[in-house]
PDB file of N, CA, C and O in Angstrom:
ATOM      1  N   UNK A   1       1.007  -1.395   0.481  1.00  0.00           N
ATOM      2  CA  UNK A   1       0.068   0.090  -0.386  1.00  0.00           C
ATOM      3  C   UNK A   1       1.149   0.875   0.034  1.00  0.00           C
ATOM      4  O   UNK A   1       2.144   0.595   0.702  1.00  0.00           O
ATOM      5  N   UNK A   2       0.608   2.323  -0.695  1.00  0.00           N
ATOM      6  CA  UNK A   2       1.422   3.285  -0.918  1.00  0.00           C
ATOM      7  C   UNK A   2       1.173   4.271   0.106  1.00  0.00           C
ATOM      8  O   UNK A   2       0.261   3.971   0.877  1.00  0.00           O
ATOM      9  N   UNK A   3       1.868   5.585   0.347  1.00  0.00           N
ATOM     10  CA  UNK A   3       1.663   6.397   1.283  1.00  0.00           C
ATOM     11  C   UNK A   3       0.737   7.239   0.835  1.00  0.00           C
ATOM     12  O   UNK A   3       1.324   7.265  -0.246  1.00  0.00           O
ATOM     13  N   UNK A   4      -0.027   7.842   0.685  1.00  0.00           N
ATOM     14  CA  UNK A   4      -0.966   8.729   0.354  1.00  0.00           C
ATOM     15  C   UNK A   4      -0.395  10.210   0.062  1.00  0.00           C
ATOM     16  O   UNK A   4      -0.559  10.981  -0.884  1.00  0.00           O
ATOM     17  N   UNK A   5       0.298  10.287   1.187  1.00  0.00           N
ATOM     18  CA  UNK A   5       1.154  11.390   1.272  1.00  0.00           C
ATOM     19  C   UNK A   5       2.341  11.743   1.078  1.00  0.00           C
ATOM     20  O   UNK A   5       3.004  12.645   1.589  1.00  0.00           O
ATOM     21  N   UNK A   6       2.677  10.680   0.001  1.00  0.00           N
ATOM     22  CA  UNK A   6       3.957  10.569  -0.999  1.00  0.00           C
ATOM     23  C   UNK A   6       2.648  11.600  -2.258  1.00  0.00           C
ATOM     24  O   UNK A   6       3.215  12.414  -2.987  1.00  0.00           O
ATOM     25  N   UNK A   7       2.040  11.559  -2.317  1.00  0.00           N
ATOM     26  CA  UNK A   7       1.458  12.400  -3.665  1.00  0.00           C
ATOM     27  C   UNK A   7       0.845  13.563  -3.860  1.00  0.00           C
ATOM     28  O   UNK A   7      -0.345  13.759  -3.613  1.00  0.00           O
ATOM     29  N   UNK A   8       1.640  14.396  -4.317  1.00  0.00           N
ATOM     30  CA  UNK A   8       1.455  15.463  -4.598  1.00  0.00           C
ATOM     31  C   UNK A   8       0.642  16.440  -5.625  1.00  0.00           C
ATOM     32  O   UNK A   8      -0.200  15.757  -6.207  1.00  0.00           O
ATOM     33  N   UNK A   9       0.611  17.554  -5.971  1.00  0.00           N
ATOM     34  CA  UNK A   9       0.046  18.288  -7.225  1.00  0.00           C
ATOM     35  C   UNK A   9       1.222  18.553  -8.045  1.00  0.00           C
ATOM     36  O   UNK A   9       2.090  19.181  -7.439  1.00  0.00           O
ATOM     37  N   UNK A  10       1.507  18.240  -9.305  1.00  0.00           N
ATOM     38  CA  UNK A  10       1.736  18.744 -10.032  1.00  0.00           C
ATOM     39  C   UNK A  10       2.883  17.406 -10.503  1.00  0.00           C
ATOM     40  O   UNK A  10       3.933  17.593 -11.119  1.00  0.00           O
ATOM     41  N   UNK A  11       2.396  16.152 -10.064  1.00  0.00           N
ATOM     42  CA  UNK A  11       3.396  14.737 -10.200  1.00  0.00           C
ATOM     43  C   UNK A  11       3.032  14.331 -11.687  1.00  0.00           C
ATOM     44  O   UNK A  11       2.023  14.935 -12.052  1.00  0.00           O
ATOM     45  N   UNK A  12       3.367  13.787 -12.311  1.00  0.00           N
ATOM     46  CA  UNK A  12       3.199  12.579 -13.456  1.00  0.00           C
ATOM     47  C   UNK A  12       2.122  11.169 -13.338  1.00  0.00           C
ATOM     48  O   UNK A  12       2.405  10.339 -12.474  1.00  0.00           O
ATOM     49  N   UNK A  13       1.608  11.068 -13.710  1.00  0.00           N
ATOM     50  CA  UNK A  13       0.602  10.169 -13.778  1.00  0.00           C
ATOM     51  C   UNK A  13       0.997   8.855 -14.609  1.00  0.00           C
ATOM     52  O   UNK A  13       0.756   9.162 -15.776  1.00  0.00           O
ATOM     53  N   UNK A  14       1.350   7.908 -14.589  1.00  0.00           N
ATOM     54  CA  UNK A  14       1.725   7.010 -15.633  1.00  0.00           C
ATOM     55  C   UNK A  14       1.396   5.915 -15.547  1.00  0.00           C
ATOM     56  O   UNK A  14       1.778   5.294 -14.556  1.00  0.00           O
ATOM     57  N   UNK A  15       0.389   5.107 -16.752  1.00  0.00           N
ATOM     58  CA  UNK A  15       0.126   3.332 -16.401  1.00  0.00           C
ATOM     59  C   UNK A  15       1.389   2.933 -16.324  1.00  0.00           C
ATOM     60  O   UNK A  15       2.439   3.555 -16.490  1.00  0.00           O
ATOM     61  N   UNK A  16       1.160   1.768 -16.040  1.00  0.00           N
ATOM     62  CA  UNK A  16       2.143   0.412 -15.259  1.00  0.00           C
ATOM     63  C   UNK A  16       3.495   0.248 -16.978  1.00  0.00           C
ATOM     64  O   UNK A  16       4.484  -0.469 -16.821  1.00  0.00           O
ATOM     65  N   UNK A  17       3.314   0.891 -18.218  1.00  0.00           N
ATOM     66  CA  UNK A  17       4.545   0.644 -19.253  1.00  0.00           C
ATOM     67  C   UNK A  17       5.022   1.907 -18.998  1.00  0.00           C
ATOM     68  O   UNK A  17       6.110   2.189 -19.500  1.00  0.00           O
ATOM     69  N   UNK A  18       4.415   2.791 -18.282  1.00  0.00           N
ATOM     70  CA  UNK A  18       4.782   4.202 -18.451  1.00  0.00           C
ATOM     71  C   UNK A  18       4.805   4.935 -19.190  1.00  0.00           C
ATOM     72  O   UNK A  18       5.745   5.723 -19.293  1.00  0.00           O
ATOM     73  N   UNK A  19       3.816   4.934 -19.937  1.00  0.00           N
ATOM     74  CA  UNK A  19       2.525   6.035 -20.523  1.00  0.00           C
ATOM     75  C   UNK A  19       2.020   7.079 -20.054  1.00  0.00           C
ATOM     76  O   UNK A  19       0.942   6.934 -19.477  1.00  0.00           O
ATOM     77  N   UNK A  20       2.599   8.442 -20.135  1.00  0.00           N
ATOM     78  CA  UNK A  20       2.198   9.367 -19.285  1.00  0.00           C
ATOM     79  C   UNK A  20       0.696   9.416 -19.574  1.00  0.00           C
ATOM     80  O   UNK A  20       0.331   9.284 -20.742  1.00  0.00           O
ATOM     81  N   UNK A  21      -0.343   9.624 -18.448  1.00  0.00           N
ATOM     82  CA  UNK A  21      -1.477   9.485 -18.625  1.00  0.00           C
ATOM     83  C   UNK A  21      -1.989  11.433 -18.656  1.00  0.00           C
ATOM     84  O   UNK A  21      -2.582  11.989 -19.580  1.00  0.00           O
ATOM     85  N   UNK A  22      -1.625  11.929 -17.650  1.00  0.00           N
ATOM     86  CA  UNK A  22      -1.462  13.354 -17.071  1.00  0.00           C
ATOM     87  C   UNK A  22      -0.929  14.007 -15.973  1.00  0.00           C
ATOM     88  O   UNK A  22       0.266  13.818 -15.746  1.00  0.00           O
ATOM     89  N   UNK A  23      -1.625  14.805 -15.171  1.00  0.00           N
ATOM     90  CA  UNK A  23      -0.697  15.224 -13.881  1.00  0.00           C
ATOM     91  C   UNK A  23      -1.675  14.595 -12.941  1.00  0.00           C
ATOM     92  O   UNK A  23      -2.519  13.733 -13.183  1.00  0.00           O
ATOM     93  N   UNK A  24      -1.332  15.321 -11.595  1.00  0.00           N
ATOM     94  CA  UNK A  24      -2.120  15.320 -10.315  1.00  0.00           C
ATOM     95  C   UNK A  24      -2.738  16.607 -10.491  1.00  0.00           C
ATOM     96  O   UNK A  24      -2.079  17.508 -11.009  1.00  0.00           O
ATOM     97  N   UNK A  25      -3.856  16.791 -10.144  1.00  0.00           N
ATOM     98  CA  UNK A  25      -4.117  18.003 -10.306  1.00  0.00           C
ATOM     99  C   UNK A  25      -4.843  18.652  -8.788  1.00  0.00           C
ATOM    100  O   UNK A  25      -4.990  19.841  -8.507  1.00  0.00           O
ATOM    101  N   UNK A  26      -5.202  17.507  -7.998  1.00  0.00           N
ATOM    102  CA  UNK A  26      -5.784  18.003  -6.858  1.00  0.00           C
ATOM    103  C   UNK A  26      -5.527  16.558  -6.244  1.00  0.00           C
ATOM    104  O   UNK A  26      -5.221  15.557  -6.891  1.00  0.00           O
ATOM    105  N   UNK A  27      -5.760  16.666  -4.508  1.00  0.00           N
ATOM    106  CA  UNK A  27      -5.287  15.808  -3.556  1.00  0.00           C
ATOM    107  C   UNK A  27      -6.218  15.470  -2.989  1.00  0.00           C
ATOM    108  O   UNK A  27      -6.251  16.476  -2.280  1.00  0.00           O
ATOM    109  N   UNK A  28      -7.205  14.805  -2.595  1.00  0.00           N
ATOM    110  CA  UNK A  28      -8.151  14.409  -1.320  1.00  0.00           C
ATOM    111  C   UNK A  28      -7.850  13.737  -0.524  1.00  0.00           C
ATOM    112  O   UNK A  28      -6.700  13.361  -0.747  1.00  0.00           O
ATOM    113  N   UNK A  29      -8.276  13.286   0.440  1.00  0.00           N
ATOM    114  CA  UNK A  29      -8.599  12.506   1.305  1.00  0.00           C
ATOM    115  C   UNK A  29      -8.496  10.990   0.982  1.00  0.00           C
ATOM    116  O   UNK A  29      -7.945  10.208   1.756  1.00  0.00           O
ATOM    117  N   UNK A  30      -9.148  10.544  -0.404  1.00  0.00           N
ATOM    118  CA  UNK A  30      -9.297   9.019  -0.397  1.00  0.00           C
ATOM    119  C   UNK A  30      -8.533   8.641  -1.277  1.00  0.00           C
ATOM    120  O   UNK A  30      -7.867   7.608  -1.346  1.00  0.00           O
ATOM    121  N   UNK A  31      -8.704  10.198  -2.543  1.00  0.00           N
ATOM    122  CA  UNK A  31      -8.466  10.004  -4.216  1.00  0.00           C
ATOM    123  C   UNK A  31      -7.412  11.092  -4.270  1.00  0.00           C
ATOM    124  O   UNK A  31      -7.157  11.778  -3.280  1.00  0.00           O
ATOM    125  N   UNK A  32      -6.716  11.264  -5.599  1.00  0.00           N
ATOM    126  CA  UNK A  32      -6.667  12.581  -6.223  1.00  0.00           C
ATOM    127  C   UNK A  32      -7.253  12.314  -7.832  1.00  0.00           C
ATOM    128  O   UNK A  32      -7.725  11.297  -8.339  1.00  0.00           O
ATOM    129  N   UNK A  33      -6.960  13.945  -8.502  1.00  0.00           N
ATOM    130  CA  UNK A  33      -7.763  14.019  -9.595  1.00  0.00           C
ATOM    131  C   UNK A  33      -6.602  14.491 -10.341  1.00  0.00           C
ATOM    132  O   UNK A  33      -5.889  15.474 -10.137  1.00  0.00           O
ATOM    133  N   UNK A  34      -6.546  13.473 -11.370  1.00  0.00           N
ATOM    134  CA  UNK A  34      -5.738  13.381 -12.389  1.00  0.00           C
ATOM    135  C   UNK A  34      -6.294  14.482 -13.779  1.00  0.00           C
ATOM    136  O   UNK A  34      -7.350  14.343 -14.397  1.00  0.00           O
ATOM    137  N   UNK A  35      -5.413  15.383 -13.974  1.00  0.00           N
ATOM    138  CA  UNK A  35      -5.744  16.356 -15.036  1.00  0.00           C
ATOM    139  C   UNK A  35      -5.150  15.645 -16.098  1.00  0.00           C
ATOM    140  O   UNK A  35      -4.145  14.939 -16.014  1.00  0.00           O
ATOM    141  N   UNK A  36      -6.132  15.970 -17.547  1.00  0.00           N
ATOM    142  CA  UNK A  36      -5.050  15.851 -18.813  1.00  0.00           C
ATOM    143  C   UNK A  36      -5.422  17.107 -19.431  1.00  0.00           C
ATOM    144  O   UNK A  36      -6.553  17.476 -19.747  1.00  0.00           O
ATOM    145  N   UNK A  37      -3.804  18.000 -19.621  1.00  0.00           N
ATOM    146  CA  UNK A  37      -4.089  18.926 -20.841  1.00  0.00           C
ATOM    147  C   UNK A  37      -3.593  19.952 -20.020  1.00  0.00           C
ATOM    148  O   UNK A  37      -3.488  19.782 -18.805  1.00  0.00           O
ATOM    149  N   UNK A  38      -3.150  21.438 -20.803  1.00  0.00           N
ATOM    150  CA  UNK A  38      -3.328  22.813 -19.880  1.00  0.00           C
ATOM    151  C   UNK A  38      -3.610  23.478 -20.684  1.00  0.00           C
ATOM    152  O   UNK A  38      -2.979  23.743 -21.707  1.00  0.00           O
ATOM    153  N   UNK A  39      -4.757  23.907 -20.288  1.00  0.00           N
ATOM    154  CA  UNK A  39      -5.850  23.922 -19.378  1.00  0.00           C
ATOM    155  C   UNK A  39      -6.623  22.452 -19.566  1.00  0.00           C
ATOM    156  O   UNK A  39      -7.157  22.028 -20.591  1.00  0.00           O
ATOM    157  N   UNK A  40      -6.520  21.808 -18.263  1.00  0.00           N
ATOM    158  CA  UNK A  40      -7.247  20.330 -18.123  1.00  0.00           C
ATOM    159  C   UNK A  40      -8.370  20.281 -19.110  1.00  0.00           C
ATOM    160  O   UNK A  40      -9.410  20.877 -18.830  1.00  0.00           O
ATOM    161  N   UNK A  41      -8.257  19.600 -20.283  1.00  0.00           N
ATOM    162  CA  UNK A  41      -9.832  19.303 -20.228  1.00  0.00           C
ATOM    163  C   UNK A  41     -10.739  17.960 -19.656  1.00  0.00           C
ATOM    164  O   UNK A  41     -11.882  17.693 -20.026  1.00  0.00           O
ATOM    165  N   UNK A  42     -10.112  17.361 -18.885  1.00  0.00           N
ATOM    166  CA  UNK A  42     -11.131  16.378 -18.354  1.00  0.00           C
ATOM    167  C   UNK A  42     -10.056  16.397 -17.281  1.00  0.00           C
ATOM    168  O   UNK A  42      -8.836  16.552 -17.350  1.00  0.00           O
ATOM    169  N   UNK A  43     -11.167  16.121 -15.929  1.00  0.00           N
ATOM    170  CA  UNK A  43     -10.481  14.721 -14.789  1.00  0.00           C
ATOM    171  C   UNK A  43     -11.153  14.404 -14.360  1.00  0.00           C
ATOM    172  O   UNK A  43     -12.281  14.779 -14.040  1.00  0.00           O
ATOM    173  N   UNK A  44     -10.309  13.231 -14.205  1.00  0.00           N
ATOM    174  CA  UNK A  44     -10.864  12.185 -13.345  1.00  0.00           C
ATOM    175  C   UNK A  44     -10.331  11.667 -11.914  1.00  0.00           C
ATOM    176  O   UNK A  44      -9.162  11.840 -11.569  1.00  0.00           O
ATOM    177  N   UNK A  45     -11.148  11.112 -11.230  1.00  0.00           N
ATOM    178  CA  UNK A  45     -11.384  10.815 -10.233  1.00  0.00           C
ATOM    179  C   UNK A  45     -10.079   9.199  -9.676  1.00  0.00           C
ATOM    180  O   UNK A  45     -10.522   8.055  -9.786  1.00  0.00           O
ATOM    181  N   UNK A  46      -9.119   9.346  -9.329  1.00  0.00           N
ATOM    182  CA  UNK A  46      -8.482   8.337  -9.301  1.00  0.00           C
ATOM    183  C   UNK A  46      -8.381   8.050  -7.416  1.00  0.00           C
ATOM    184  O   UNK A  46      -8.176   8.888  -6.538  1.00  0.00           O
ATOM    185  N   UNK A  47      -8.612   6.575  -7.290  1.00  0.00           N
ATOM    186  CA  UNK A  47      -8.745   6.488  -5.557  1.00  0.00           C
ATOM    187  C   UNK A  47      -7.339   6.034  -5.625  1.00  0.00           C
ATOM    188  O   UNK A  47      -6.820   5.757  -6.706  1.00  0.00           O
ATOM    189  N   UNK A  48      -6.537   5.929  -4.192  1.00  0.00           N
ATOM    190  CA  UNK A  48      -5.402   5.437  -3.704  1.00  0.00           C
ATOM    191  C   UNK A  48      -4.898   4.090  -4.326  1.00  0.00           C
ATOM    192  O   UNK A  48      -3.976   3.891  -5.117  1.00  0.00           O
ATOM    193  N   UNK A  49      -5.878   3.126  -3.666  1.00  0.00           N
ATOM    194  CA  UNK A  49      -6.250   1.840  -4.301  1.00  0.00           C
ATOM    195  C   UNK A  49      -5.493   1.200  -5.344  1.00  0.00           C
ATOM    196  O   UNK A  49      -4.969   0.090  -5.435  1.00  0.00           O
ATOM    197  N   UNK A  50      -5.605   2.570  -6.393  1.00  0.00           N
ATOM    198  CA  UNK A  50      -5.636   2.263  -7.712  1.00  0.00           C
ATOM    199  C   UNK A  50      -3.973   2.568  -7.950  1.00  0.00           C
ATOM    200  O   UNK A  50      -3.596   2.307  -9.093  1.00  0.00           O
ATOM    201  N   UNK A  51      -2.953   3.076  -7.036  1.00  0.00           N
ATOM    202  CA  UNK A  51      -1.597   3.346  -7.143  1.00  0.00           C
ATOM    203  C   UNK A  51      -1.134   1.887  -7.406  1.00  0.00           C
ATOM    204  O   UNK A  51      -1.949   0.981  -7.231  1.00  0.00           O
ATOM    205  N   UNK A  52       0.322   1.569  -7.878  1.00  0.00           N
ATOM    206  CA  UNK A  52       0.722   0.946  -7.530  1.00  0.00           C
ATOM    207  C   UNK A  52       1.936   1.400  -6.888  1.00  0.00           C
ATOM    208  O   UNK A  52       2.334   0.680  -5.973  1.00  0.00           O
ATOM    209  N   UNK A  53       2.760   2.654  -7.218  1.00  0.00           N
ATOM    210  CA  UNK A  53       3.697   3.083  -7.000  1.00  0.00           C
ATOM    211  C   UNK A  53       3.869   4.355  -6.920  1.00  0.00           C
ATOM    212  O   UNK A  53       3.131   5.106  -7.557  1.00  0.00           O
ATOM    213  N   UNK A  54       4.699   4.750  -6.264  1.00  0.00           N
ATOM    214  CA  UNK A  54       5.090   6.011  -6.272  1.00  0.00           C
ATOM    215  C   UNK A  54       6.819   5.913  -6.582  1.00  0.00           C
ATOM    216  O   UNK A  54       7.568   5.131  -5.998  1.00  0.00           O
ATOM    217  N   UNK A  55       7.149   6.694  -7.416  1.00  0.00           N
ATOM    218  CA  UNK A  55       8.204   6.599  -7.975  1.00  0.00           C
ATOM    219  C   UNK A  55       9.114   7.720  -8.671  1.00  0.00           C
ATOM    220  O   UNK A  55       9.242   7.780  -9.894  1.00  0.00           O
ATOM    221  N   UNK A  56       9.946   8.902  -7.471  1.00  0.00           N
ATOM    222  CA  UNK A  56      10.474   9.702  -7.557  1.00  0.00           C
ATOM    223  C   UNK A  56       9.055  11.148  -7.815  1.00  0.00           C
ATOM    224  O   UNK A  56       8.420  11.773  -6.966  1.00  0.00           O
ATOM    225  N   UNK A  57       9.031  11.200  -8.936  1.00  0.00           N
ATOM    226  CA  UNK A  57       7.742  12.856  -9.061  1.00  0.00           C
ATOM    227  C   UNK A  57       7.052  11.988 -10.097  1.00  0.00           C
ATOM    228  O   UNK A  57       6.874  12.671 -11.106  1.00  0.00           O
ATOM    229  N   UNK A  58       6.413  10.267 -10.305  1.00  0.00           N
ATOM    230  CA  UNK A  58       6.249   9.912 -11.063  1.00  0.00           C
ATOM    231  C   UNK A  58       5.443   9.032 -10.337  1.00  0.00           C
ATOM    232  O   UNK A  58       6.070   8.271  -9.600  1.00  0.00           O
ATOM    233  N   UNK A  59       3.639   8.873 -10.343  1.00  0.00           N
ATOM    234  CA  UNK A  59       2.627   7.879  -9.647  1.00  0.00           C
ATOM    235  C   UNK A  59       2.172   6.666 -10.964  1.00  0.00           C
ATOM    236  O   UNK A  59       1.102   6.788 -11.561  1.00  0.00           O
ATOM    237  N   UNK A  60       2.806   5.935 -11.165  1.00  0.00           N
ATOM    238  CA  UNK A  60       2.296   4.717 -11.581  1.00  0.00           C
ATOM    239  C   UNK A  60       0.895   3.976 -10.910  1.00  0.00           C
ATOM    240  O   UNK A  60       0.755   3.479  -9.792  1.00  0.00           O
ATOM    241  N   UNK A  61       0.057   4.084 -11.882  1.00  0.00           N
ATOM    242  CA  UNK A  61      -1.008   3.169 -11.352  1.00  0.00           C
ATOM    243  C   UNK A  61      -1.084   1.436 -11.838  1.00  0.00           C
ATOM    244  O   UNK A  61      -0.213   1.091 -12.637  1.00  0.00           O
ATOM    245  N   UNK A  62      -1.868   0.600 -11.479  1.00  0.00           N
ATOM    246  CA  UNK A  62      -2.072  -0.487 -10.954  1.00  0.00           C
ATOM    247  C   UNK A  62      -3.257  -1.064 -12.605  1.00  0.00           C
ATOM    248  O   UNK A  62      -4.311  -0.548 -12.978  1.00  0.00           O
ATOM    249  N   UNK A  63      -2.750  -1.864 -13.010  1.00  0.00           N
ATOM    250  CA  UNK A  63      -3.437  -2.312 -14.637  1.00  0.00           C
ATOM    251  C   UNK A  63      -4.907  -2.702 -13.552  1.00  0.00           C
ATOM    252  O   UNK A  63      -4.965  -3.167 -12.414  1.00  0.00           O
ATOM    253  N   UNK A  64      -6.041  -2.234 -14.590  1.00  0.00           N
ATOM    254  CA  UNK A  64      -6.739  -2.691 -14.491  1.00  0.00           C
ATOM    255  C   UNK A  64      -7.913  -2.843 -15.841  1.00  0.00           C
ATOM    256  O   UNK A  64      -7.750  -2.400 -16.978  1.00  0.00           O
ATOM    257  N   UNK A  65      -9.165  -3.639 -15.295  1.00  0.00           N
ATOM    258  CA  UNK A  65      -9.860  -3.802 -17.114  1.00  0.00           C
ATOM    259  C   UNK A  65     -10.007  -2.639 -17.631  1.00  0.00           C
ATOM    260  O   UNK A  65     -10.050  -2.733 -18.857  1.00  0.00           O
ATOM    261  N   UNK A  66     -10.097  -1.677 -17.294  1.00  0.00           N
ATOM    262  CA  UNK A  66     -10.527  -0.824 -17.943  1.00  0.00           C
ATOM    263  C   UNK A  66      -9.234   0.709 -17.769  1.00  0.00           C
ATOM    264  O   UNK A  66      -9.032   1.122 -16.627  1.00  0.00           O
ATOM    265  N   UNK A  67      -8.581   1.307 -18.816  1.00  0.00           N
ATOM    266  CA  UNK A  67      -7.922   2.218 -18.692  1.00  0.00           C
ATOM    267  C   UNK A  67      -8.135   3.384 -18.907  1.00  0.00           C
ATOM    268  O   UNK A  67      -8.821   3.682 -19.885  1.00  0.00           O
ATOM    269  N   UNK A  68      -7.531   4.538 -17.928  1.00  0.00           N
ATOM    270  CA  UNK A  68      -7.763   6.157 -18.668  1.00  0.00           C
ATOM    271  C   UNK A  68      -6.703   6.473 -20.050  1.00  0.00           C
ATOM    272  O   UNK A  68      -5.620   5.925 -20.257  1.00  0.00           O
ATOM    273  N   UNK A  69      -7.331   7.451 -20.844  1.00  0.00           N
ATOM    274  CA  UNK A  69      -6.643   7.403 -21.818  1.00  0.00           C
ATOM    275  C   UNK A  69      -5.689   8.669 -21.268  1.00  0.00           C
ATOM    276  O   UNK A  69      -5.698   9.403 -20.280  1.00  0.00           O
ATOM    277  N   UNK A  70      -4.764   8.489 -22.608  1.00  0.00           N
ATOM    278  CA  UNK A  70      -3.074   8.925 -22.176  1.00  0.00           C
ATOM    279  C   UNK A  70      -3.395  10.841 -22.376  1.00  0.00           C
ATOM    280  O   UNK A  70      -4.456  11.381 -22.064  1.00  0.00           O
ATOM    281  N   UNK A  71      -2.632  11.291 -22.742  1.00  0.00           N
ATOM    282  CA  UNK A  71      -3.281  12.493 -22.480  1.00  0.00           C
ATOM    283  C   UNK A  71      -2.656  12.912 -23.974  1.00  0.00           C
ATOM    284  O   UNK A  71      -2.645  14.131 -24.141  1.00  0.00           O
ATOM    285  N   UNK A  72      -2.136  12.129 -25.084  1.00  0.00           N
ATOM    286  CA  UNK A  72      -2.204  11.877 -26.585  1.00  0.00           C
ATOM    287  C   UNK A  72      -3.123  11.771 -27.032  1.00  0.00           C
ATOM    288  O   UNK A  72      -3.500  12.483 -27.964  1.00  0.00           O
ATOM    289  N   UNK A  73      -4.045  10.497 -26.321  1.00  0.00           N
ATOM    290  CA  UNK A  73      -5.437   9.635 -26.950  1.00  0.00           C
ATOM    291  C   UNK A  73      -6.033  10.792 -27.024  1.00  0.00           C
ATOM    292  O   UNK A  73      -6.708  11.100 -28.007  1.00  0.00           O
ATOM    293  N   UNK A  74      -5.855  11.590 -25.976  1.00  0.00           N
ATOM    294  CA  UNK A  74      -7.270  12.955 -25.811  1.00  0.00           C
ATOM    295  C   UNK A  74      -6.823  14.200 -26.846  1.00  0.00           C
ATOM    296  O   UNK A  74      -7.591  15.160 -26.910  1.00  0.00           O
ATOM    297  N   UNK A  75      -5.795  14.206 -27.527  1.00  0.00           N
ATOM    298  CA  UNK A  75      -5.345  15.604 -28.074  1.00  0.00           C
ATOM    299  C   UNK A  75      -6.165  15.481 -29.345  1.00  0.00           C
ATOM    300  O   UNK A  75      -6.373  14.336 -29.744  1.00  0.00           O
ATOM    301  N   UNK A  76      -6.590  16.356 -29.940  1.00  0.00           N
ATOM    302  CA  UNK A  76      -7.113  16.442 -31.463  1.00  0.00           C
ATOM    303  C   UNK A  76      -6.638  17.598 -32.431  1.00  0.00           C
ATOM    304  O   UNK A  76      -7.052  17.641 -33.590  1.00  0.00           O
TER     305      UNK A  76
END
């Protein structure tokens, strides 16, 4: 289990393969908001139990059946 105190605004959020999904936009008690783009086009709420590990300034999410789109996927 990760320590939620290790997650801070501005950190890069990645999937387990290292693909950038966005950045931490806000940190709550049980989750953080994943912002995509600048300004953010869309925010996702990510519960701390979805975090696999925190490594430096990167937050890696554990694999799930559904995945969040990467920043590149959402560009038009």
